[in-house]
N, C-alpha and C positions, 0 to 999 in steps of 0.2 A: 642871409646869403653869404657864401664864402668868397673871399677875395681870391685873385689869381695866385698871390703868394701863399696864402694859407692852403689853397687847394694843392699847390705843388708840394708843400711841406707834408700834407696828408698822404699824397701819392708816394713820396719817398719813405714815409713811415710804414706804408702798407706793402713793403716788398714781400714777395712770395715766401712761403714757409716750405723748406725742403723736409720731407719726411723719410726719404729713402737714403740709406747709407751708401756712399759711392763704393765702399769696399764690400758690399753685400755679395755673397757668393764665394768669398774666400774660404780658406781651410777651416776657419773658426766661425761659429754663428755670431750674429750681431748681439751686443750686450744689452741693447734697449731698442724699443720700437722707433723712437724718434732720433734722427741724426742731428745732433746739436753742436758738434765740434767742426767748425768750418776751416778750410784750408787758409792758413795765414798769409799766403801769397796772392792767390787769385780771389778767394772768398766766394768762388762759384760752386764749390762742392762741399759736402759736409759728411761727417762720419759719426758712427755710434761710439767710437772709442779711439784712443791713441794707437792701439794695436792695429786696427783696420786702416787707420791713416798711414801708418808706416808701411804696412804690407802693400798698400795700393799705390805708393809713391812711384814705383817702377813704371806703372802705366800712366799715372796722372802727370808725371813730369813732362811728358811729350805734349800735353795740351795745356799745361798750367799757364804759361805766358800768354797763349792765345786767348784763353778764357779771361785772364786778367784784363787784357785790352778790351774785350767785349763788355766786361763789368763797368768799365769807365764810361760807357755810353748809357748807363742807367738813367741819369737825370735828363739827358737829351731825349731819350725815348719816352720819358714820362712828362715831357713838356708839351702840354696841350693848352689851348686858350680858354677852355670851358670853365665856367664858375660852378658847375655841379661837380661834386666829387663823390666817390664811392666810399661808403662808410664801413664796409667790411669786405672781405675777400670775394664773396660771392656776388656782391652788388645788390643783394636783396633789399637792403635798407634804402639805397638810393632809388631803386625802382619803386619801392613802396611810397617814398616821399613824392614821387611823380604820379602816383595813382595807377601805375601800369604793371605792378608785380603780378606775375602769373596771368596776364591778360593778353590774349591774341598773339600778335607778332612778337611780343616781349617774352613769352613763355620760355623759349630756348635760352634766354640770357641768364638763367640761374638753374641750379640743379636740385633745388629744394622741393620741387613739385613732382607730380606723377609723370610717367613716361607719356610723351606727346605722340599722338597718332599721326602717321605720315599722310593721312587723307584729309587732315584739317586744313582749311584754307581761311585766311583772315583778311578782312576787307577794309580795315581802317587803322589809323595810327593810334586810336584810343587816347588822343591828346586834343586839346583845343587848337583851333586854327592858328593862334598866335605862336604855337610851339612846333608846328610842323609844316612842311612844304606841300600843301594840299592843292595849290593852284599853280598856274603857269608863272614863271619868273616875271618880275616887273620889267626886266630888261634882258636882252640877250647878252651872252658873254662877249666882252670886248677883247679879252685876253684869256690865256689858259689859267685855270685855277691851280695854285701851287701848294695850298695848305687848307686846313679846316677853317681857319679864320677867313680866308678868301671866300670859301663856300658859304659860310654863315652870313657874311656881309651881303653877298650877292642874292641870297634867298631871304634876306631880311629876317633872320632868326636870332633870337636872344641866345647868349652863350650859356644860359641855364637850361636850354632845350636839350634833352638827351638823345635826339634823333641820330647823332653820329654813331651811337652804339649799333644801329642797324644799317645806316647808310654807308658804312665802310665797304659793303659789298659792291654797290654800283659805282661808288667813287673810286674804288680800286680798279674796276674795269676801265673807267674813264682815264685814270692815271696811267695804266698800262698802255693804253692807246697813245697817250701823249708821249710817253717815254719812247715807244717804238717809232713814232713820227719824228722825234728829235734825233733818233739814230738813223733816220732814213731807211728804216727797215720795213716801212709800210707807207703806201701812198695815202694822200689825203682822202678821207671818206667823202662821198658825194651823195648818191641816192640811197645806198644801202650799206649795211655793215654786218658781215657774217662772223660770228665769234663761236668757237668751240670751247666750252667751259668744262674743265675736267675735274672730277673728284668732288662734286658737291655733296655736302652733308647737312649741316645746320641750315644752310640757305634754302634747302628744299621746303623748310617750314616758314620761310620768310620771303617767298617769291615776290610778294607785293612791293617790296622795296625797290625792285628793279624797274619800277615805273619811273623812278627818278632819271633813268636814262633818257626819257622823253625830253627833259630839260637840258641834260648834258650834251645830247646829240640832236638838236632841234631839226625837225623836218626830215630826219633820216629813218628809213625802215631798218629796224634792227632785228636780226635773227640770232637768237641765243640758244645754242644747242648744249644742254647740260648732259654730260656723259659720266657715269660712274657706277660702281657696284652697290653704293648705298641707296640708289633709287629702287623703291619697291617694285616687284614684278608687276603689280596691278597698275602702276603708273608708267610703265614702259610704253613709249609712243604717245604719251599724253601731250597735248598742245594747250598752252595757256596764252591767250591774246590779251594784251594790255593796251588800252587806248587813252587812258587819262591818269592823272596823278592819284596816288593813294590818298583817299579822303580822310578828313579829320573826324573827330567824334561829335561835332556839333550838327544836329539835324537841320538847323536853319542856315548852315553855310552854303554858299553858292556852289561849292565843289560837289554837292549832292545832286544838283539839278542840271549841270552843264550838258551831259550826254550820257547815254548808257555805256556800261563797261562790260562787254561780253567776254566771258572766259571759256565758253564751251568749245569743244573740238569743232573745227571747221568753220568757225565764224568768219564772215567776209566783211565785217564792219570796215568801212573805208577809212576810218580814223585810226585803225590799229597801226601802231608804229613800233611796238616791241612784241615779238612773237617768240615764246619760249617753248622748246620741245625737249622732252625728257627721254633719255636712252639708258637703259640698264646694261651694265657690263663695263669691261675695260675698253679704253679707246682703241687699242690696237686690234681688238676683236670686232668692234662695231663700225669703225671708220668707213669701210667700203660702202656700207649702206647709207651712212649719214652724208657722205660727200656727193651722193647722187642728187640730193636735193639742196645741199648747202656746202659749197667749198669755202673754207674759212679764209678770212683776211688775216686773222690772228688766232692764237690759241692761248688760253689763260688757265692756269692750274693753281687755285688758291689753297694756301696752307697744305701744300702737297705732301711733304714728308718723303721726298724722293729717296733719301738715303735709308729710310726706315722700311720701305716696302719694295721688294724685288720686282713686283708687278709693274713698277714704273720703267724698268730697263727696256722692255720691248716697245713701250710707248715712246720713250726718248729716241730710240732707234728709228721708229716710224716718223717722228717729227723731223729728224735729221734728213730722212729720205724725201719727205714732202717739201722741205725747204721753206716751210711756213714759220714766220717769227712767232716765238712762244715766250711767255712770261710765267714764271713760277713765283709763288710767295711762300713764306714760312713764318712760324711763330717767333723764332729767335735767330740770332746771327750764327750760332754754332750749327743749327740745322741747315741754314743756307749754305754755309761753308762745306758741310758734308755733302749736300746735294750738288753743289757746283763741282766737287771732285768726281762724283758719280757721273754727272753729265759729260764732263770733259773726257772721262775714261771711255765713254761710249762714242762720243763724236770725234775724239782725237783733236779737238781744238778748244781754245779758251771760250768763255762765255761771250756772247754778242753784247749782252747788257750786264755789266758788272754788278755785284751785290751792293745794294743801296737801301736806305731807309725809305719806307713808304710813308709819305706825309699824311695819307688817309688811312693809316692803321686804326684799328678799333681802340678807343681810349679806355679799355678795361683790362686790367692785368689778368693774364691767364696763368693759372696755377701749374707749376711743374714740380713733380715729386722728387726729381733727381737733381736739378740744377737751380741755383739762385739767379741765373741769367734773366734779364728782363724779357718777358714774353707778352706779346699782344697778337691778336688775330690779324693776319695780313701785314705783319710787322716789317719784314724785309722782302725785297723783290730782286729778281735776277732773270736773265733771259738768254735763250739760244736762238 
């Protein structure tokens, strides 16, 4: 088992490999496939040759100092309490060591396997009960969770459990709510909580992990409307009802026998406290229909890429008109900065929630072919 220090050293060693020259597309073609010559000031971009580095400087100089500051947060962003560590960039070795490589909910966490069908539903952690939260918490939360260490202690999980790789989805939802509550942007939740969740992709294959919202919002009826173009047409309008925690892999565990877990459309099981409904399309096209049944308390857009997709602009305009507090997340700080600029240009005012590190970001490095910046799923958050 690795110590925290050795795990941190391994994370620093595994910084992402940039493969694309920042000067690609200039007047001359790249001299080699891999970009190995890094900027000596920021270290965030790389080039195939000195020629491309010099020709690109007129553009890069405007961002160099900003990227240099972001690179300084490399070690802060890789500082996790876990004693498991990923032994290669894809995470396959670590997943294999835990016995979950290419199994169930874990399949989307690496790219070495076949394409996963969007109609596949997975019903358990594929882990022993000692490594996953398959039962109710032993005690209710006495204070807000502020980091992964808090969560693991509360749920009595060992730090070698890899569940954070999947639980960053519901824990980010929880943290977004706490951030907005701290900013007095949303009233305290009582009987129910309505969330509009925009742009889901990978999480469509991992819906089971949202069962942990049962523990994070005890006794609350949660309505989670997932809206986005990645939702398959055949799943448009689908409803998934979750009334118990995601079970472990042990057939003898009590989590298997507590009560049934209906997932079918229209189930009226009285213990259902998380109801997920899927809507295909862009939010600005579908919201009129959605709000008839569920007007949101908040809007969450994970790993949004606001600056990368023009389709976000009418959605941002809509959110401004609705006056609903909204939190966006992104993989790296530069993407968050660019998104903040786009949002402010549409709203005409600064962010309601400034850019900040999400303590519940996924602890697995995301590869970026263009920048050496530290990237993690749900890494930074900001809100309007």
